[in-house]
SEDREN-769286 format. One record per residue: residue in three letters; z, y, x of N, C-alpha, C, CB in turn. Coordinates in pm, whole numbers, plus 50000, padded with zeros to 5 digits. Glycine has a CB too. Example, Ala and Ser with C-alpha at 12.3 -4.5 7.8 and 13.67 -1.06 7.14 Angstrom:
# residues 2
rec type:Ala; nZ:50780; nY:49431; nX:51319; caZ:50780; caY:49550; caX:51230; cZ:50780; cY:49670; cX:51320; cbZ:50905; cbY:49553; cbX:51131
rec type:Ser; nZ:50708; nY:49775; nX:51285; caZ:50714; caY:49894; caX:51367; cZ:50787; cY:50003; cX:51290; cbZ:50572; cbY:49940; cbX:51408
END
This chain:
# residues 107
rec type:Unk; nZ:34545; nY:31567; nX:94464; caZ:34428; caY:31641; caX:94536; cZ:34497; cY:31733; cX:94618; cbZ:34321; cbY:31718; cbX:94439
rec type:Unk; nZ:34607; nY:31798; nX:94586; caZ:34671; caY:31912; caX:94648; cZ:34721; cY:31849; cX:94794; cbZ:34801; cbY:31975; cbX:94548
rec type:Unk; nZ:34789; nY:31740; nX:94771; caZ:34868; caY:31658; caX:94872; cZ:34763; cY:31615; cX:94944; cbZ:34962; cbY:31540; cbX:94820
rec type:Unk; nZ:34696; nY:31541; nX:94935; caZ:34594; caY:31525; caX:95016; cZ:34531; cY:31598; cX:95131; cbZ:34523; cbY:31515; cbX:94949
rec type:Unk; nZ:34513; nY:31736; nX:95047; caZ:34495; caY:31800; caX:95143; cZ:34566; cY:31859; cX:95220; cbZ:34442; cbY:31851; cbX:95123
rec type:Unk; nZ:34677; nY:31868; nX:95185; caZ:34826; caY:31909; caX:95263; cZ:34864; cY:31797; cX:95386; cbZ:34971; cbY:31903; cbX:95135
rec type:Unk; nZ:34835; nY:31648; nX:95380; caZ:34825; caY:31569; caX:95433; cZ:34728; cY:31550; cX:95554; cbZ:34821; cbY:31512; cbX:95354
rec type:Unk; nZ:34595; nY:31622; nX:95549; caZ:34513; caY:31598; caX:95618; cZ:34513; cY:31721; cX:95704; cbZ:34404; cbY:31560; cbX:95553
rec type:Unk; nZ:34590; nY:31872; nX:95601; caZ:34602; caY:31969; caX:95761; cZ:34722; cY:31946; cX:95859; cbZ:34621; cbY:32142; cbX:95728
rec type:Unk; nZ:34790; nY:31817; nX:95783; caZ:34908; caY:31843; caX:95899; cZ:34873; cY:31690; cX:96007; cbZ:35113; cbY:31842; cbX:95807
rec type:Unk; nZ:34815; nY:31653; nX:95943; caZ:34765; caY:31543; caX:96034; cZ:34666; cY:31584; cX:96185; cbZ:34671; cbY:31449; cbX:95929
rec type:Unk; nZ:34585; nY:31692; nX:96094; caZ:34499; caY:31742; caX:96233; cZ:34590; cY:31869; cX:96298; cbZ:34318; cbY:31808; cbX:96187
rec type:Unk; nZ:34691; nY:31926; nX:96275; caZ:34812; caY:31995; caX:96354; cZ:34874; cY:31913; cX:96415; cbZ:34909; cbY:32065; cbX:96285
rec type:Unk; nZ:34915; nY:31765; nX:96360; caZ:35015; caY:31720; caX:96451; cZ:34904; cY:31655; cX:96585; cbZ:35133; cbY:31594; cbX:96364
rec type:Unk; nZ:34794; nY:31612; nX:96561; caZ:34688; caY:31578; caX:96726; cZ:34665; cY:31718; cX:96801; cbZ:34492; cbY:31508; cbX:96689
rec type:Unk; nZ:34738; nY:31843; nX:96742; caZ:34722; caY:31916; caX:96907; cZ:34848; cY:31970; cX:96890; cbZ:34585; cbY:32049; cbX:96950
rec type:Unk; nZ:34945; nY:31944; nX:96809; caZ:35124; caY:31979; caX:96889; cZ:35193; cY:31863; cX:96859; cbZ:35235; cbY:32125; cbX:96816
rec type:Unk; nZ:35303; nY:31864; nX:96943; caZ:35363; caY:31748; caX:96982; cZ:35565; cY:31855; cX:96901; cbZ:35318; cbY:31699; cbX:97222
rec type:Unk; nZ:35577; nY:31793; nX:96846; caZ:35742; caY:31868; caX:96742; cZ:35803; cY:31775; cX:96835; cbZ:35786; cbY:31835; cbX:96515
rec type:Unk; nZ:35923; nY:31917; nX:96841; caZ:36036; caY:31812; caX:96883; cZ:36174; cY:31736; cX:96827; cbZ:36079; cbY:31864; cbX:96970
rec type:Unk; nZ:36164; nY:31610; nX:96873; caZ:36239; caY:31494; caX:96883; cZ:36319; cY:31535; cX:96734; cbZ:36335; cbY:31476; cbX:97040
rec type:Unk; nZ:36335; nY:31476; nX:96613; caZ:36430; caY:31503; caX:96494; cZ:36399; cY:31615; cX:96408; cbZ:36564; cbY:31527; cbX:96539
rec type:Unk; nZ:36335; nY:31707; nX:96472; caZ:36258; caY:31839; caX:96394; cZ:36135; cY:31823; cX:96379; cbZ:36263; cbY:31971; cbX:96459
rec type:Unk; nZ:36044; nY:31682; nX:96348; caZ:35895; caY:31673; caX:96278; cZ:35912; cY:31701; cX:96158; cbZ:35820; cbY:31542; cbX:96280
rec type:Unk; nZ:35991; nY:31679; nX:96046; caZ:35978; caY:31756; caX:95903; cZ:36027; cY:31901; cX:95867; cbZ:36048; cbY:31679; cbX:95808
rec type:Unk; nZ:36063; nY:31993; nX:95951; caZ:36123; caY:32147; caX:95962; cZ:35953; cY:32170; cX:96039; cbZ:36317; cbY:32185; cbX:96088
rec type:Unk; nZ:35910; nY:32143; nX:96070; caZ:35784; caY:32174; caX:96212; cZ:35696; cY:32165; cX:96079; cbZ:35744; cbY:32025; cbX:96387
rec type:Unk; nZ:35693; nY:32070; nX:96023; caZ:35601; caY:32031; caX:95871; cZ:35609; cY:32141; cX:95776; cbZ:35663; cbY:31893; cbX:95779
rec type:Unk; nZ:35727; nY:32145; nX:95750; caZ:35703; caY:32237; caX:95605; cZ:35699; cY:32385; cX:95674; cbZ:35854; cbY:32221; cbX:95468
rec type:Unk; nZ:35737; nY:32414; nX:95794; caZ:35681; caY:32591; caX:95833; cZ:35525; cY:32643; cX:95906; cbZ:35797; cbY:32650; cbX:95960
rec type:Unk; nZ:35419; nY:32491; nX:95940; caZ:35315; caY:32472; caX:95952; cZ:35245; cY:32502; cX:95791; cbZ:35311; cbY:32343; cbX:96020
rec type:Unk; nZ:35264; nY:32404; nX:95725; caZ:35240; caY:32423; caX:95540; cZ:35239; cY:32550; cX:95543; cbZ:35365; cbY:32366; cbX:95415
rec type:Unk; nZ:35398; nY:32586; nX:95565; caZ:35412; caY:32750; caX:95499; cZ:35292; cY:32868; cX:95567; cbZ:35596; cbY:32820; cbX:95549
rec type:Unk; nZ:35256; nY:32903; nX:95675; caZ:35159; caY:32912; caX:95735; cZ:35025; cY:32913; cX:95703; cbZ:35174; cbY:32851; cbX:95792
rec type:Unk; nZ:34968; nY:32772; nX:95717; caZ:34866; caY:32756; caX:95630; cZ:34813; cY:32817; cX:95518; cbZ:34879; cbY:32675; cbX:95600
rec type:Unk; nZ:34950; nY:32822; nX:95385; caZ:34913; caY:32885; caX:95329; cZ:34900; cY:33022; cX:95278; cbZ:34925; cbY:32840; cbX:95300
rec type:Unk; nZ:34969; nY:33103; nX:95402; caZ:34965; caY:33215; caX:95398; cZ:34840; cY:33251; cX:95491; cbZ:35093; cbY:33265; cbX:95426
rec type:Unk; nZ:34794; nY:33191; nX:95563; caZ:34630; caY:33231; caX:95645; cZ:34537; cY:33137; cX:95505; cbZ:34600; cbY:33127; cbX:95879
rec type:Unk; nZ:34552; nY:33115; nX:95411; caZ:34452; caY:33072; caX:95304; cZ:34463; cY:33189; cX:95241; cbZ:34478; cbY:32940; cbX:95211
rec type:Unk; nZ:34552; nY:33231; nX:95196; caZ:34583; caY:33361; caX:95093; cZ:34527; cY:33454; cX:95146; cbZ:34726; cbY:33408; cbX:95066
rec type:Unk; nZ:34546; nY:33538; nX:95288; caZ:34478; caY:33596; caX:95352; cZ:34332; cY:33568; cX:95341; cbZ:34525; cbY:33586; cbX:95453
rec type:Unk; nZ:34253; nY:33512; nX:95359; caZ:34163; caY:33465; caX:95440; cZ:34086; cY:33484; cX:95314; cbZ:34179; cbY:33326; cbX:95522
rec type:Unk; nZ:34152; nY:33465; nX:95170; caZ:34090; caY:33495; caX:95011; cZ:34113; cY:33635; cX:94945; cbZ:34161; cbY:33392; cbX:94902
rec type:Unk; nZ:34221; nY:33705; nX:95038; caZ:34204; caY:33837; caX:94958; cZ:34103; cY:33913; cX:95075; cbZ:34374; cbY:33931; cbX:94920
rec type:Unk; nZ:34112; nY:33879; nX:95209; caZ:33998; caY:33908; caX:95268; cZ:33837; cY:33946; cX:95219; cbZ:33999; cbY:33816; cbX:95329
rec type:Unk; nZ:33789; nY:33811; nX:95174; caZ:33697; caY:33767; caX:95056; cZ:33675; cY:33869; cX:94938; cbZ:33757; cbY:33638; cbX:94993
rec type:Unk; nZ:33746; nY:33876; nX:94888; caZ:33739; caY:33956; caX:94824; cZ:33707; cY:34066; cX:94831; cbZ:33798; cbY:33953; cbX:94794
rec type:Unk; nZ:33796; nY:34155; nX:94892; caZ:33845; caY:34292; caX:94890; cZ:33696; cY:34321; cX:94990; cbZ:34033; cbY:34327; cbX:94961
rec type:Unk; nZ:33664; nY:34288; nX:95138; caZ:33555; caY:34322; caX:95213; cZ:33446; cY:34281; cX:95167; cbZ:33560; cbY:34288; cbX:95328
rec type:Unk; nZ:33436; nY:34178; nX:95076; caZ:33254; caY:34111; caX:95065; cZ:33245; cY:34090; cX:94911; cbZ:33214; cbY:33923; cbX:95161
rec type:Unk; nZ:33328; nY:34034; nX:94849; caZ:33303; caY:33986; caX:94690; cZ:33332; cY:34103; cX:94605; cbZ:33405; cbY:33856; cbX:94636
rec type:Unk; nZ:33388; nY:34208; nX:94635; caZ:33389; caY:34302; caX:94551; cZ:33287; cY:34431; cX:94548; cbZ:33506; cbY:34336; cbX:94561
rec type:Unk; nZ:33215; nY:34469; nX:94721; caZ:33123; caY:34481; caX:94705; cZ:32966; cY:34491; cX:94705; cbZ:33156; cbY:34497; cbX:94702
rec type:Unk; nZ:32972; nY:34324; nX:94650; caZ:32852; caY:34250; caX:94594; cZ:32817; cY:34188; cX:94778; cbZ:32702; cbY:34381; cbX:94490
rec type:Unk; nZ:32844; nY:34193; nX:94867; caZ:32753; caY:34114; caX:94974; cZ:32775; cY:33967; cX:94989; cbZ:32775; cbY:34170; cbX:95115
rec type:Unk; nZ:32668; nY:33916; nX:95026; caZ:32657; caY:33754; caX:95068; cZ:32803; cY:33684; cX:95120; cbZ:32540; cbY:33738; cbX:95206
rec type:Unk; nZ:32855; nY:33639; nX:95042; caZ:32966; caY:33535; caX:95121; cZ:32956; cY:33415; cX:95228; cbZ:33025; cbY:33467; cbX:95023
rec type:Unk; nZ:32813; nY:33379; nX:95192; caZ:32784; caY:33294; caX:95314; cZ:32732; cY:33309; cX:95453; cbZ:32718; cbY:33225; cbX:95281
rec type:Unk; nZ:32679; nY:33479; nX:95414; caZ:32670; caY:33502; caX:95568; cZ:32770; cY:33516; cX:95647; cbZ:32609; cbY:33600; cbX:95599
rec type:Unk; nZ:32896; nY:33541; nX:95597; caZ:33045; caY:33573; caX:95687; cZ:33112; cY:33459; cX:95719; cbZ:33160; cbY:33661; cbX:95609
rec type:Unk; nZ:33134; nY:33382; nX:95587; caZ:33233; caY:33289; caX:95613; cZ:33148; cY:33163; cX:95596; cbZ:33364; cbY:33302; cbX:95519
rec type:Unk; nZ:33190; nY:33061; nX:95600; caZ:33168; caY:32912; caX:95653; cZ:33186; cY:32818; cX:95496; cbZ:33311; cbY:32863; cbX:95796
rec type:Unk; nZ:33084; nY:32844; nX:95392; caZ:33136; caY:32833; caX:95269; cZ:32949; cY:32781; cX:95210; cbZ:33233; cbY:33007; cbX:95204
rec type:Unk; nZ:33008; nY:32694; nX:95153; caZ:32810; caY:32663; caX:95101; cZ:32825; cY:32731; cX:94965; cbZ:32733; cbY:32447; cbX:95069
rec type:Unk; nZ:32704; nY:32771; nX:94949; caZ:32621; caY:32881; caX:94777; cZ:32716; cY:32804; cX:94692; cbZ:32391; cbY:32850; cbX:94700
rec type:Unk; nZ:32743; nY:32668; nX:94633; caZ:32800; caY:32682; caX:94535; cZ:32950; cY:32699; cX:94540; cbZ:32762; cbY:32593; cbX:94470
rec type:Unk; nZ:33075; nY:32711; nX:94693; caZ:33151; caY:32720; caX:94726; cZ:33207; cY:32904; cX:94646; cbZ:33125; cbY:32672; cbX:94868
rec type:Unk; nZ:33101; nY:32959; nX:94692; caZ:33065; caY:33103; caX:94703; cZ:33089; cY:33139; cX:94512; cbZ:32869; cbY:33126; cbX:94784
rec type:Unk; nZ:32963; nY:33078; nX:94492; caZ:32925; caY:33104; caX:94293; cZ:33101; cY:33053; cX:94196; cbZ:32735; cbY:32922; cbX:94217
rec type:Unk; nZ:33167; nY:32966; nX:94282; caZ:33279; caY:32955; caX:94245; cZ:33358; cY:33063; cX:94256; cbZ:33322; cbY:32865; cbX:94293
rec type:Unk; nZ:33391; nY:33085; nX:94380; caZ:33488; caY:33191; caX:94411; cZ:33445; cY:33328; cX:94327; cbZ:33489; cbY:33218; cbX:94578
rec type:Unk; nZ:33334; nY:33366; nX:94312; caZ:33244; caY:33479; caX:94237; cZ:33349; cY:33470; cX:94095; cbZ:33038; cbY:33428; cbX:94207
rec type:Unk; nZ:33305; nY:33359; nX:94048; caZ:33316; caY:33317; caX:93888; cZ:33505; cY:33354; cX:93891; cbZ:33253; cbY:33094; cbX:93844
rec type:Unk; nZ:33582; nY:33274; nX:93982; caZ:33676; caY:33287; caX:93966; cZ:33746; cY:33476; cX:93952; cbZ:33708; cbY:33193; cbX:94062
rec type:Unk; nZ:33661; nY:33538; nX:94100; caZ:33733; caY:33653; caX:94075; cZ:33695; cY:33783; cX:93949; cbZ:33730; cbY:33706; cbX:94209
rec type:Unk; nZ:33539; nY:33726; nX:93918; caZ:33542; caY:33785; caX:93733; cZ:33568; cY:33740; cX:93619; cbZ:33441; cbY:33816; cbX:93680
rec type:Unk; nZ:33668; nY:33686; nX:93676; caZ:33701; caY:33628; caX:93522; cZ:33787; cY:33736; cX:93472; cbZ:33786; cbY:33469; cbX:93510
rec type:Unk; nZ:33817; nY:33769; nX:93353; caZ:33871; caY:33840; caX:93257; cZ:34074; cY:33831; cX:93311; cbZ:33810; cbY:33755; cbX:93088
rec type:Unk; nZ:34129; nY:33737; nX:93340; caZ:34214; caY:33700; caX:93319; cZ:34295; cY:33787; cX:93413; cbZ:34208; cbY:33575; cbX:93316
rec type:Unk; nZ:34176; nY:33711; nX:93547; caZ:34210; caY:33730; caX:93729; cZ:34232; cY:33852; cX:93685; cbZ:34084; cbY:33707; cbX:93879
rec type:Unk; nZ:34115; nY:33968; nX:93629; caZ:34081; caY:34110; caX:93641; cZ:34206; cY:34178; cX:93614; cbZ:33966; cbY:34157; cbX:93545
rec type:Unk; nZ:34213; nY:34147; nX:93489; caZ:34363; caY:34209; caX:93420; cZ:34502; cY:34202; cX:93498; cbZ:34399; cbY:34124; cbX:93283
rec type:Unk; nZ:34579; nY:34063; nX:93579; caZ:34597; caY:34079; caX:93631; cZ:34579; cY:34135; cX:93803; cbZ:34616; cbY:34034; cbX:93576
rec type:Unk; nZ:34526; nY:34138; nX:93867; caZ:34488; caY:34202; caX:93934; cZ:34493; cY:34414; cX:93874; cbZ:34359; cbY:34111; cbX:93955
rec type:Unk; nZ:34479; nY:34419; nX:93821; caZ:34473; caY:34560; caX:93764; cZ:34629; cY:34541; cX:93762; cbZ:34377; cbY:34598; cbX:93606
rec type:Unk; nZ:34690; nY:34496; nX:93632; caZ:34846; caY:34503; caX:93656; cZ:34913; cY:34544; cX:93800; cbZ:34898; cbY:34363; cbX:93627
rec type:Unk; nZ:34900; nY:34471; nX:93880; caZ:34961; caY:34413; caX:94035; cZ:34907; cY:34574; cX:94040; cbZ:34878; cbY:34244; cbX:94159
rec type:Unk; nZ:34824; nY:34626; nX:94080; caZ:34820; caY:34757; caX:94123; cZ:34832; cY:34810; cX:94072; cbZ:34758; cbY:34804; cbX:94165
rec type:Unk; nZ:34868; nY:34869; nX:93953; caZ:34926; caY:34989; caX:93899; cZ:35044; cY:34947; cX:93972; cbZ:34933; cbY:35018; cbX:93732
rec type:Unk; nZ:35120; nY:34866; nX:93994; caZ:35289; caY:34772; caX:93954; cZ:35320; cY:34833; cX:94106; cbZ:35298; cbY:34528; cbX:93925
rec type:Unk; nZ:35192; nY:34798; nX:94254; caZ:35289; caY:34854; caX:94357; cZ:35232; cY:35017; cX:94363; cbZ:35279; cbY:34759; cbX:94522
rec type:Unk; nZ:35160; nY:35092; nX:94296; caZ:35122; caY:35250; caX:94329; cZ:35231; cY:35293; cX:94280; cbZ:34988; cbY:35327; cbX:94263
rec type:Unk; nZ:35340; nY:35237; nX:94170; caZ:35489; caY:35287; caX:94170; cZ:35548; cY:35237; cX:94276; cbZ:35573; cbY:35250; cbX:94052
rec type:Unk; nZ:35577; nY:35208; nX:94373; caZ:35629; caY:35186; caX:94520; cZ:35620; cY:35279; cX:94566; cbZ:35577; cbY:35101; cbX:94606
rec type:Unk; nZ:35730; nY:35365; nX:94596; caZ:35763; caY:35474; caX:94649; cZ:35799; cY:35412; cX:94834; cbZ:35899; cbY:35545; cbX:94544
rec type:Unk; nZ:35881; nY:35347; nX:94798; caZ:35949; caY:35279; caX:94958; cZ:35876; cY:35146; cX:95001; cbZ:36136; cbY:35228; cbX:94944
rec type:Unk; nZ:35765; nY:35164; nX:95053; caZ:35675; caY:35042; caX:95123; cZ:35810; cY:34954; cX:95221; cbZ:35517; cbY:35127; cbX:95253
rec type:Unk; nZ:35793; nY:34828; nX:95173; caZ:35877; caY:34736; caX:95293; cZ:35763; cY:34706; cX:95406; cbZ:35946; cbY:34564; cbX:95224
rec type:Unk; nZ:35842; nY:34754; nX:95547; caZ:35750; caY:34749; caX:95645; cZ:35866; cY:34685; cX:95712; cbZ:35670; cbY:34884; cbX:95703
rec type:Unk; nZ:35989; nY:34659; nX:95711; caZ:36057; caY:34531; caX:95811; cZ:35997; cY:34405; cX:95808; cbZ:36203; cbY:34493; cbX:95774
rec type:Unk; nZ:36090; nY:34304; nX:95909; caZ:36021; caY:34162; caX:95931; cZ:36146; cY:34109; cX:95856; cbZ:35983; cbY:34094; cbX:96108
rec type:Unk; nZ:36175; nY:34011; nX:95911; caZ:36260; caY:33920; caX:95857; cZ:36345; cY:33950; cX:95889; cbZ:36254; cbY:33809; cbX:95870
rec type:Unk; nZ:36429; nY:34015; nX:95999; caZ:36554; caY:34047; caX:96069; cZ:36605; cY:34176; cX:96030; cbZ:36538; cbY:34044; cbX:96214
rec type:Unk; nZ:36555; nY:34260; nX:95904; caZ:36550; caY:34353; caX:95861; cZ:36629; cY:34473; cX:95999; cbZ:36610; cbY:34325; cbX:95716
rec type:Unk; nZ:36718; nY:34571; nX:95950; caZ:36657; caY:34709; caX:96022; cZ:36826; cY:34656; cX:96164; cbZ:36667; cbY:34939; cbX:95869
rec type:Unk; nZ:36768; nY:34681; nX:96299; caZ:36764; caY:34643; caX:96403; cZ:36817; cY:34738; cX:96472; cbZ:36660; cbY:34603; cbX:96434
rec type:Unk; nZ:36975; nY:34765; nX:96499; caZ:37010; caY:34945; caX:96573; cZ:37031; cY:34912; cX:96638; cbZ:37100; cbY:35061; cbX:96552
END
C-alpha cells in the first residue's frame, strides 16, 4: 500500500515537472524524500498546534472526521506518549543545538 502511495505521488510529480535526461531515478529519490519530510512536518504541526490544544482538526486541515479520530487516537496512545516524553527529555539535555545546513561551517 505504501508503495502505491509513493508511486501515485511520483506520477503526480512527473505531470508537473520534467527531470533531466538520465537523472530520473535521482530526481525521484529526492522528490520522495522531500515529500516524506513535508508529511512529517505536517503531522507535527497538526499535533502541536491543534491536537494538543483540543481544537478540531477538520476546521484547519482537509481531512475527514474519521481521519481526525484515527490521528487523535494514535497521538493519545500510551506508547506514543511515552516515546514523546522520552524524546522531549532527551532534547532538553542538548546543550548546543544543530543550526548548520548540510554545507557545515563556511568561512
